[in-house]
PARO-514941 format. One record per residue (C-alpha): x, y, z. Coordinates in steps of 0.001 Angstrom, whole numbers, padded with zeros to 6 digits, always signed. Example, Ala and Ser with C-alpha at 12.3 -4.5 7.8 and 13.67 -1.06 7.14 Angstrom:
2
+012300-004500+007800/+013670-001060+007140/
END
This chain:
437
+016791+076739+117495/+013112+078195+118107/+012835+081049+120938/+010220+082839+122369/+009813+086279+120525/+008259+089026+122980/+005859+091264+121214/+004212+094353+122290/+003972+094615+126036/+003277+093324+129463/+000190+095679+130905/+000079+096223+134483/-002763+096385+136195/-003806+096385+139967/-005295+093349+140617/-009039+093033+141559/-010106+091028+144782/-012028+088811+142454/-010955+086426+139768/-011897+087201+136327/-013486+085150+133735/-013746+084629+130157/-017377+085507+129484/-017423+085446+125540/-015075+085544+122736/-016031+087376+119589/-014612+087806+116178/-014822+090059+113126/-012929+090197+109875/-011870+092134+107021/-009477+090996+103967/-006499+091715+106373/-007203+092053+109606/-009204+089952+112144/-010168+091149+115669/-010989+089125+118739/-012354+090523+121608/-012267+088279+124970/-015119+089714+127277/-014179+089386+130916/-015675+089438+134105/-013461+091568+135875/-010091+093445+135655/-007209+091084+134793/-003494+091182+133837/-002203+090261+130695/+001365+089164+128915/+001377+087999+125132/+004240+086513+123476/+004535+084425+120104/+006051+081008+119489/+007214+079620+115840/+007311+076552+114157/+004424+076311+114081/+003220+080265+114524/+001367+080485+117799/+000244+083559+119778/+000045+082864+123716/-002035+085196+125981/-001424+084423+129642/-004376+086120+131776/-003364+086833+135054/-006171+086634+138142/-008149+084485+135862/-009884+081480+136253/-010893+078622+133443/-014549+079038+132448/-016828+076192+132782/-018546+076889+129608/-016944+078848+126740/-018742+079065+123234/-015714+079800+120739/-016398+081621+117382/-016668+079718+113680/-013048+080203+112955/-013642+078959+108983/-011660+081332+106680/-009687+082979+109372/-006037+083088+109932/-006630+081042+113322/-006624+077446+113416/-007877+076661+116748/-008092+078413+120344/-006877+076436+123075/-007079+077250+126595/-005814+075984+130456/-004776+077026+133452/-001321+077335+133680/-001243+077655+137547/-003758+078648+140469/-004185+082494+139256/-003234+082357+135582/-005300+081157+132359/-003156+080531+129169/-004903+081064+126124/-003091+079495+122960/-004228+080691+119502/-002886+078716+116935/-002192+080417+113489/-002105+079289+110261/+000950+081767+109187/+002880+084557+110867/+000856+087806+111615/+001617+091279+113121/-000230+091760+116313/-001699+094524+118370/-003688+094601+121647/-005259+096804+123876/-007327+096260+127333/-010689+098314+127780/-012499+098677+130947/-016258+099139+131601/-017017+096289+130710/-013797+094855+130689/-012482+093438+127285/-009264+092460+125809/-008885+093423+122293/-006380+091365+119744/-005966+092653+116212/-004103+090248+113803/-003092+092057+110593/-001754+090134+107781/+000883+091836+105814/+000898+090057+102827/-002527+091135+101636/-002001+094474+100617/-004826+097192+099171/-003747+098189+095582/-003393+102076+095193/-005526+103928+092903/-003794+106257+090755/-005632+109413+089834/-006189+110194+085965/-006037+113273+084571/-008872+113635+081487/-007597+113989+078143/-009429+116327+075171/-008474+113759+072640/-010905+111374+071407/-010607+107905+072994/-011961+104749+071289/-014586+103093+073544/-013843+099269+074517/-016400+096726+075132/-017479+096108+078961/-014809+094253+080420/-016234+090639+081757/-015161+089966+085127/-015462+086094+086148/-015567+085816+089853/-014443+082310+091339/-015740+081440+094551/-014119+078573+096478/-016346+075954+098630/-015761+076368+102244/-013400+073568+103409/-014975+070307+103986/-015953+069442+107712/-014416+066078+109031/-015932+063705+111611/-015104+063274+115162/-012827+060222+115464/-013761+057687+118781/-010938+055421+119597/-012871+052125+121055/-010328+049727+122797/-011315+046315+123664/-008919+045351+126578/-006756+042092+126042/-006957+039569+123284/-005243+036924+121630/-002787+034970+124005/-004326+037011+127142/-007879+036541+127789/-007897+038755+130623/-009967+038036+133643/-011962+034701+133921/-015884+034220+135209/-016749+031343+137663/-018363+029932+134548/-015391+030335+132353/-016217+033110+130453/-013158+035151+129048/-013020+039083+129702/-011552+039434+125970/-014517+038086+124437/-017280+039804+126249/-015525+043052+126010/-014786+042855+122256/-018607+042242+122147/-019369+045374+123745/-016829+047231+121620/-018292+046361+118721/-021534+047296+119710/-020310+050848+120658/-018571+051026+117360/-021929+050668+115682/-023880+053523+117483/-020778+055767+117246/-020957+055173+113446/-024701+055581+113340/-024042+059165+115226/-024022+062174+112703/-020362+063434+112292/-018751+060816+114078/-016837+057705+113071/-015527+055187+115424/-011889+053354+115212/-011660+049927+117041/-008118+049171+118082/-008608+045501+117757/-011934+044013+115697/-010824+040174+116235/-009038+037901+118884/-005642+039410+118465/-003152+040347+121032/-002039+044094+120933/+000699+045923+123220/-000855+048894+125670/+001727+051117+123978/+000616+050260+120392/-003046+050724+121175/-002302+054311+122128/-000001+054533+118641/-002951+053111+116664/-005105+055968+118102/-002919+058637+117539/-002126+057188+113802/-006087+057748+112978/-006448+061089+114579/-008394+060058+117232/-010261+062933+119244/-011142+060344+122263/-009890+056972+123473/-012426+054689+125289/-010785+051682+126602/-013123+048779+127723/-012699+046164+130471/-014436+043859+132844/-013300+043700+136490/-012562+040786+138842/-011671+040353+142371/-011340+037294+144758/-014558+037988+146578/-017098+037057+144323/-019927+039485+145795/-018068+042731+144382/-020115+044022+141776/-020758+047411+139665/-018756+049259+136790/-016040+051975+137307/-014759+054744+135533/-011106+055732+135212/-008989+058456+133863/-005194+058850+134300/-003911+059798+137685/-001266+062800+138274/+001541+060630+138871/+001046+058626+135730/+000650+061754+133653/+004013+063027+135168/+005962+059781+134914/+004677+059976+131013/+005605+063680+130499/+009081+062443+131864/+009411+059778+129232/+008015+061955+126239/+010766+064735+127223/+013288+062357+127733/+012717+060486+123874/+011332+063309+122476/+013523+062840+119181/+011730+059923+118541/+008123+060993+119782/+005239+061634+117207/+003743+064703+116794/+001111+065960+119550/-002244+066703+118267/-002011+069763+115928/+000967+068571+114112/+003244+070049+116837/+006202+068007+117322/+008471+068241+120290/+011725+066650+118082/+012865+069940+117419/+012066+071902+120644/+014506+073147+123365/+013779+071476+126945/+011799+074669+128029/+009612+074884+125104/+008849+071436+124912/+007852+071172+128428/+005477+074198+128018/+003801+072504+124785/+003433+068955+126872/+002238+070866+130106/-000657+072602+127996/-001674+069830+126279/-001721+067025+128858/-004080+069697+131085/-006152+069868+128660/-006036+066235+128043/-006527+065596+131238/-009573+068103+132004/-011561+066610+128876/-010951+063015+130238/-012498+064029+133324/-015186+065431+131878/-016328+062771+129992/-015601+060013+132356/-018203+061908+134567/-020561+061637+131647/-019962+058093+131054/-020356+057199+134711/-023588+059035+134732/-025161+056865+131682/-023587+053913+133594/-025484+054589+136636/-028650+054443+134625/-027932+050597+133768/-027348+049364+137138/-024887+049208+140136/-021496+051231+139825/-018698+050109+142003/-017492+053216+142715/-019729+056392+142716/-017117+058839+141645/-014432+059007+138689/-011462+057036+139896/-007509+057564+138882/-004706+055378+138181/-001272+055439+135985/-002955+052917+133507/-000328+052429+130276/-003244+052622+128182/-004670+056067+129460/-000950+057820+128906/-001692+059360+125546/-000744+062976+126430/-003127+064832+123758/-006005+062581+123403/-008672+062473+126493/-008768+058941+127332/-010950+056818+129688/-010837+053199+131174/-014618+051458+131388/-014717+048822+133956/-017946+047324+133055/-018747+044873+135597/-017306+042282+137930/-016724+039301+135765/-015920+037258+138952/-019556+037613+140055/-021387+034854+138557/-024542+037260+138213/-022708+039675+136424/-020655+037070+134385/-024267+036335+133057/-025142+039763+132341/-022122+040398+130477/-022837+037785+128378/-026179+038805+127534/-026614+040834+124388/-029055+043161+125875/-026895+043772+128523/-024102+044868+126122/-026008+047065+124293/-027184+048833+127752/-023805+049107+128766/-022984+050663+124810/-025929+053036+124969/-024620+054310+128245/-020958+055112+126920/-022450+056675+124039/-024558+058779+125696/-021449+059952+127584/-019393+060183+124456/-022515+062318+122880/-022984+064618+125578/-019100+065769+126058/-018926+066842+122333/-022151+068555+122330/-020833+070665+125383/-017111+070633+123746/-017377+070879+120082/-014275+070733+118111/-013715+073530+115349/-013540+071725+111823/-015747+068811+112673/-019155+068281+111650/-021767+069854+113938/-024230+067327+115569/-027878+067866+114024/-029268+067030+117178/-028746+068422+121006/-029650+066290+123973/-030665+069183+126855/-028953+068472+129612/-028753+070339+133515/-027760+073947+133017/-028536+074240+129347/-030793+077249+127994/-032170+078082+124770/-029924+080983+124128/-026895+078948+125334/-027842+076008+122790/-028277+078752+120179/-025210+080425+120609/-023242+077111+120635/-024825+076077+117425/-024604+079446+115729/-028326+079702+115287/-030784+081773+116617/-033772+081108+119505/-036331+081960+116635/-035064+079218+114108/-034575+076662+117147/-038105+077615+118277/-039513+077262+114792/-037500+074089+113924/-038872+072420+117092/-042388+073826+117475/-041568+075295+120601/-044023+077892+122360/-041828+078904+124753/-037868+079049+125641/-038491+076471+128810/-036728+073112+128175/-036486+069932+130195/-033510+067300+130861/-033401+064987+128033/-035340+066878+125412/-034122+066232+121983/-033810+069627+119833/-033247+069523+116233/-030522+071741+114818/-031540+073841+112073/
END
């Protein structure tokens, strides 16, 4: 049974009156050693421990808040698979390093400025000892120079970001019906296919349709299909209906806290039959406490990501037409209950409203809806790139972006960005499209 393995220390520091945030993460590496430096805005207590099967290093930063925007270093050719972080509670930020193998760990806290330094040592890599050879007077036959062949291995191939697009209803389930007989299952499938074409045309992205024809699929099966195809995001498309035919506008939903709690209980109860969480972590062989911690970390990150992408999708829909709800809603929709995939449900319009029913049948309006959703998907992954995936070749400037932040995110210089986009200054406008070198 895997157990928590405490390592090194719990460093007690006086808690500052102001909560700290992580301002940056730096990484340096030699053949056997990797150093991570977390730059902090203020003083913070920390506690480290390791988990096994798979190997992870967990860092609890007390008196620390989740950063709004954090650029992570390139983890290619390092012993770190991914870096995840989420708020453990109101005063503690948990950072998890998913390691590729067991490593020896050291840590130290430095002040002025405040930094947490983590050193990872691979004990399997050793430096060969060089023996001193005493010169001899006898003649030695000179050998021809030794030819050394250096074999280089190409970097691991980066993968596409997978977007699971779920057209609601299907088969014997027509969904809602419009006043003129339009079936919800028909129009949402048409919109889903248009969105899939936009996703496939986006550099570094690939679409997966949970259904591409008039077929009935259960709600749980839709989630399973998305997880089977390693989806990084799940977007379910529907058309709303109400007894009042004047109701109109689009809505966007994420999973409610009650829905998340009930799903967590279900996963923990059925963990012997549960599939792996994202990253290949199975709950099957974990004790109840560890399984609960893993699931809580996964759900917290997933819900935060779902809310962020839902807001970007809603912003896009506002430009298309009326919205029924100006804010993202939450509900216990079964189709949103994957604990490790950011999931969003879009009610595109009210099919019970004759005016919106006509729009839903229009190919031009379907394209507008698809483009609005694509804009939200693109903006989310530009702000939250996934390590190991193909870097987008374009960046659309949004509120809060600066040239230096964009350069740091894509690991290029400001001079390269300026040169590649013929920029004479560092000033940017919202909506500008930058070509990434």
